[in-house]
N, C-alpha and C positions, 0 to 999 in steps of 0.2 A: 539303872543299867545293870541287870543281874547276870551273874555267871551261870553256867549250866546250859541245859538244853534250850535252844532257841525256838520260840513259838512261831506259829504261822503269822501272828499279828505283830511280830517284831518289826521295829523301825529299821529300815535298811539304809545304812549310811556309808558313803564312800569318802575317804580323805585322800586327796591327791597331793602327795608330798608329805613324807613321814619324818621330816626333820623336827627341830624343837617346837615349832608352831603346831605341826601335826600332832605331836605327842601331847602338847598342852590342850589341844582341841578334844582329843579322846578323853583325857583326864577330866576336863570340864563337863563333857557330855555325861560321863560316868557319875559325876557329882550331882548332876541335875535330873537325871532320870530317876523316877520313883518306882511305880508299879509296873511300868511297861519295859520290855526288853528291847535292846538295840543290838543289831548285828553290824559290826564295823569291818569294812575292808579298807586297808591302807595300801596305797600304791606308792612304793618307794624303791628306787633302783639301788640305792646305796646299801652296802653290806651292814651298816650299823643304823637301823631304824631308831629314831629318837635323837640321834646326833646329826645325821645327814653329812654331806660333804664339807660344810663349813667347819664342823666340829668333829671331823673324822678322827676316831681314836688312834688310827694308825699313822696319822700325819706326823711330820717332824716336830719335836718339842721346841724348835726354834720359832714356830708360829704361836705367838702369845695372845691371850685375851687382851682386849683393849680397856679393861676396867680392873682395878685391883680387887683382891679378895674382899676387902672391907666394904666394897660397894656392891657386891653381888648379893641380891636379896630375892631369891626365887621362892615362890610359894612351896611349902612342904607338902608332898603328896600324902593323901590320907593313909596309904599303906606303903610307907617307905621312909627313907632317911632324907634329911636336909643335905644340901651340898656340904655345909660345914662339917656335919657329923660324918658324912661319907669320906671327906678328906682326912679327918682324924689328925689335924694339926700338921699336915704335910707342908703347908705354906703359911707364911706370916701375913698379917692383915694388909701390909703395904706391897706385897708381892703380886705379880701378874702371872697367874698360872698358865701353862700351855693350853691352847685350845683343845688339844688331844685329851687332856685331863678331864675337862668338863664334858667332852664328848663321851668319854668312858662312863661318866656318871649318868648322862642322859640315856645312853644305850642300856645301862643297867636299870634305869627307871622305866624305860619302855618295856624291857623284858619282864620286870615285875608286874607291870600292868597287864601284859599279854597273858601271864599265867592265870590271872583271875577273871579275865573278861573274854567273851567270845569275839575273837579278832582274827582276821585273815590278812596276811601281808603278801602282796603280789609285787615281784621285783621287775616290773616292766614300766616303761614310759607310757602314759596315757596320751594318745595323739588326737582323739576325737571324743566329743561329748554331745549327745543329742537326746532330745525328749523322745520317748517311745511309749508303747502301751504299758501302763502300770508304773512308769517312772523314767529315770534317766539311764541311758545306756552309754557305757564307756568302751572304747576300743583302744587296745594297747599296740605297741609298735611291732609286735610279732603277729598281729592279725587276730588276736582273740577278742571276743566280746564279753563284757561283764555287766551284770545288772539283771533286772532294773533296780535302781536305787531310789528311795524316797527323797534322800538329801545327798547332794554332792558338795563338798567343801574343797576349794582349791587353796592349798597352802604352799604355793610355789615360791621358791627363793629367786635367786638371780637367774634371769632368762636371757637367751641370746637376742641380739637386736641386729638390724641391718646396719652395717658399718662399711661404707664404701672405701674409706681409707685403709682399713685393715685388710679388706678383700684385695685391694690393689697391692698392698705391701706383701701380702702372702704370696701372690702370684710372682712378684719381683724376687722374693726370697728363693722361690723354686728355681727361677731362671738364673739368679746370681750366685747360687750355691751358698746362700747365707742362711741364717737361722732366725725364725720368728716363732715364738711360743708364748703360751699364756702363763700368767703368774701361778695359777693353781690348776691341778694339785701340785704341791711342791715336789713330790717324788718324781712326777713326770718331768718337771722343770729340770731337775738334776740329771735325769736320764736322757735329756734331749740331745746333749752334745758335750764335747770336751771344751770346757770354758777357759782353760789355761792359755794365757797370752792374748785373748780376745779383748777388744773394746766392745762393751755391751751397753746398748742404749736401753733405757727403761721408760716406757711410755706411762706417764703418770707420776705424781709427786705427793701421794697420800699414804695411807696405812698399808695398802698392798705393796707399794714400792719398798716400804721398810721390811716387809716379809721377804721380798726378793733379795734385798741387800744382805739380809741375814743368811739366807740360803746360799748365796754366791760368795760368801766370805766365811763365816763360821761353819756353814754346812760343808765347806770344802777344806776344812782343817785350820782356818785362821783363828786367831784368838785375841782377846783384849786383856791388857794388863793395867792395873791401877797404879798411877804414879804417886809420889809422896804428897803432891798438892791436890790429889783427888781426880786429876784428869786421867782419861783413858788413852792408852796407846795401842794401836793395832799392830799385831805381829803376824805377818803374812805367812802362808803355808807354801806358796809357790804354785798352788793348784788353781787359784782363783783367777778371774779376769784381770787383765792389766789395768783396766779402768772401767768404772760404772758411770754412765752418763744419763741421768734422769732428765726428763723434759715434760712440760705441761703447758697449758694455755696461758696461765698467768704467773707461774714461777713462785707463787706465795707458799711458804712452808707451813705445815701444820705445827701448832704450838703444843708442847707437852703438858699433860695434866700436872697438878701439884704432886710432888714426889711422895709426900707423907700425909697422914691424917692431920698432923699439926699444921702443915703448909696449906692444907685445904680448908681448915677451919674458918678463916676469914670470909670465905665465899659461901658458906652454908646459909640456907635461907630459913627464916623464922616462919612460923605458922601464919601469922598475920600478913606477912609478905606473900605467902603462897595464895591466900584467899584473895588478896588485892590483885594479884596477877591473874588468877582465874576470872575475876570480874572484868579485868581489862580485855582478856581474850573473848569473853562473852559479849562485850561491847562491840568488838570488831566483827563478831559474827552477826550481831543484830544490825549494825550499819550496812553490812553486806556489800559495800562498794570497794573493798580492798584497801581502805585507808588504815594503816597500822599505827596511827598516832597514839591511840590508847595504850597499846603494848609498848611503844617507844617511851611514853611518859613514865610508866611504872618501872620499866627496865632501867631507864636512866636514873630514876630515883634510887633504886636498889643498888645499881652498880656504882653510881656517883658517891653514895655513902661509904663505899668500900675503897674508894680511891684515897690516896694520901692527902690530896687537896680537897676532898669532898666535893668533886666537880661534876654535878649533875648535867650542867650545860654542855660540857665537853662530850659526855656520853651521848646526849640527845643529838648534838650536831653530827657526831660520827654515824649514828643510826640513820638520821635523816638523809645523810649524803651517800648512803648505800652500804655502810659497814664494810668497806673494802680495805684500803691501806690503813694500817694501824698507826695512829698519831705517835710520833717520836720513835717509831720502830721502822728500820729500812727493809721491810719485808718484801717489797716489790723489786728493789734494785740491788740489794745486798742480802740474799737469802741466808748465806752462812752466818753473817753477823746477826741477822734477826734470830736465827736459831740459837746462837749463843746467849742473846739477851733473854729469849723466852725460857731457855734452860735455867738461867739464873733466877728468873721469876718463879719457875716451878720448884726450885730448891729453896725459895724464900730468901735469896741473897741479893735481889735487885727489886727496885720499886716497880710494881706491876703497872702495865700500860692500860690505857682505856680499853683497847680490844681484849686484852687478856682478862681483865676483871669482868667485863661484860660477858665474855664467852664462858667463864667459869660459873658465873651466876646463872646463865642460861642453861648450863649443864645440870645444875641442881633443880631447875624448873621443868625438866623434860617430862616427868610424870604428870605434873600439874598441867602442862600443855596438852597432853593426851586427854586428861580428865575433862578439860574445858572444851577442847576442839572436837574430839572424835564423835561423841554422841549428838552433837548439835547439828541442826540444818545448816548447810553451807552453800555459798554460791561459788561459781567458777572464779569470780573476781577476787574473793577472799583467798581461795586456794592458790591462785596464780600469784598472789602477793606474798602470802605467809610461807608457802613451801620453799620458794627460792631464798627467802630470808633465813629460814631455819637451816637450809643447806649451806648457805654462806657462813654461818656461825659454827658449822661443824669442824672447821679447822681448829677451833678452840674447844668446843664442847665434846667432840669425838677425838681429841688429840691423842698422840701416842704416850706411852710411859716415858718419864724423864730419862730413864736409862737408854731407851731406844734413840732418843735425840743425841745423847752423849756419845753413843757408838757411831752414829752418822758423822758427827763432828770429828771423831778420831779417824774415821775413814778419809775424810776430807784432808785432815792434817797429814795422813800417810800417803796422799796422792792417789788413793784407790777410788775415790769418788769425787767428781767435779760437778759444781753447780753453775759453771760458766755457760752452759747451754740450756738451763732449765726453763727460761722464760720465753715461751713461744718461738723457738728457733726456726730458721729456714731448713727444711729437710729435702735433700736431693737424692734421688735414687741413682746409685753409682755401681760400677762393677764391684762385686763382692759384698755390697750392703747398702748403707745409708750414710750420706755426708750431712752432719748436723752442725749448722753454723749459727753463731750468736756471739756478741761481744767482741767482734773483730777477729775471731778465730773459728776453727772447726775441728771436729772429731769425726773419723770414719769408723762406724760400728759395723762389724761383721755378724753381729747377733743383736736381736732385739727381743725384749720381754714386754708383753702387753699387760700392764698392771691396772688398767682402767676398767673398772667394773661397770657394766652397762646400767644406765639409769632406768627407772621404772616408767618410761614413757610407753604407755600401752599401745600407742599408734605405731611404734617401731618394733615391738616385740615380734620375733620371727619364729618362735617355737610353734610347731604344728597345732597344738591344742589351742593356744591363745589366738593364733592367726585364724583358725577355723571359726572359733566363737565370735571373733570380731567381724569377720567377713559375712557371717550369717545374722549379724545384728543382735546377738545375745549380749555382747559387751560393748559399752560405749565409754568414751573418754570424758572425764569431768571437765577438763580444760586444757589449754595448750601446754604440752610438755608433761602432762600429769598422767596418773594411772587411771584405772577403771573407776567409774562412778558406782559406788555401792552404798547401801543403807547402813546405818550404825550396827544393825544386827548381822551384817555381812552379805545380805542378799544383793546380787548384781542388778544394776539398772540397765535395761536394754536400750537400744537405739531409739525407741519410742518414749523413753522416760518412765517405763513401768518396771517394777521389780519382777525378776525372773524367779518364780516359785521353785524352790528345791535346788537352786544353784547359787552358791555363795563363794566369796573370795575374801581372804584375810591376808594382811602382810603388805610387803613393799609394792606389789602390783596394784594396790588400791591407794597409792600415794596421792594425797590431795583430799580424798574422802576421809582418810586418816592421816596422822602425822607422826613423825619420829618412830618409824617402824624398824629402822636398822639397829635393833637392840635386842639382846637376849631377853631382857625384862619385858619388852613389848610382846614377845612370843607368848609369854605366860600372863599377859595383862587382861584388862577388862574386856577387850574385844572378843576374845574366845569365849568368855563367859556370857556375853550378850548373845553370841551365836548359839551357844549351848542352851540357854534358857528358851530361846525361840524354838529350837528344834525339839527340845524335850516337851514343850507345850503344844505340839501339833495334835 
């Protein structure tokens, strides 16, 4: 992929979505092109190509990465700096940098790439994609046509879905003079209304909920102080909501990751264990019937060896029974107490539970899971079993920083956050907002923040581009609740079961065809290189 004048024989490539995965795709294509030139057009509406909205450099520093600096291992670009070198010691290995910081790095990395490669960036949404004479034609939201392109790669992040509940609640909010807004972008959340004195419901009990609580407390002038015993105390500013009321379908809290490298050391996986795990995943793929027993066997052996009682049987029983309620941890009925226990485990101050150990081992196996699963042939039965299992373990493997859990507990102690309504409450539409009832009591919220990020169910995605491709049969669903069916090299499989030449998709909308996509590391992983090798070899 040479810089300079573009020849008439140049390969014409469109990348729809210029966030981290789009950046990685262009880098991979540049690495794999040899004698032939490629002309790349990137469609990205965000003002920071390379970063995109999730890592927007201008977002509040309260939105933190969900992995510590010591765990960030991005490939170094051929013509640029590593993230560590770019940071130049600004953060310690156990710190969680703001997402804005890595966004600034990704933006700079994209800008450096753009300086040496022929690349056009178009700041409009693509709403239609169809085959035409000489290649694929793209139409943007302001009515312009672009192309033809020899290759189109869709690197779309979170997409809107049809949500009847939110639609009904949005209409109610207008009629009741209440507030309903999304968790992101955080700047828009803060600008939405005056939060002082309100009771604010938060739909969701995951990582996005943690971002919302930070914005509506520290973002409004509140602060935390550390007591002599190490506990945090929240000091209110008077500008924040009077109470935050999160709720979810199961009320189970995410467990924080080990706080330091030393605390994480017991969960690290040896090479022989990695290879055995990959073999187990391969066995599941070959069986093709959705039976996960080979994975349960090796995971129980690995996690059991790390439990104080060396209890493989307890792990296997938990996995076999659905890996939901953690044994000996009241995570379903007493979420605040469960959070305190998990925090003690993260700090190395309490005996780790079956769920906590298994989840941390699973976290260390994420790349091995991708290596074994993504390139292999797979059936809908396997995907429909393994994807929900991986999603269920994310409350451990994708858990928040220990400091974030400590701050939530301080907010609970200060009466600013309640978990009394967190477990699938009854919600009634009332004058002025929503009545949220559970555990024999109720809170009336006059504002609600939706922190639930839509899942990658391709059948429910409502964005014009995906809806159009789906309705015309260019996109098919791998299995119930899953993403699009795609080949390992990214090519989309149409409704007839055939690969669509020149049209590819990478990332979360291919969930099921690939696994563990909600990671910055996956953006720069082998999937983009498989796609680039195929395209370069045309």
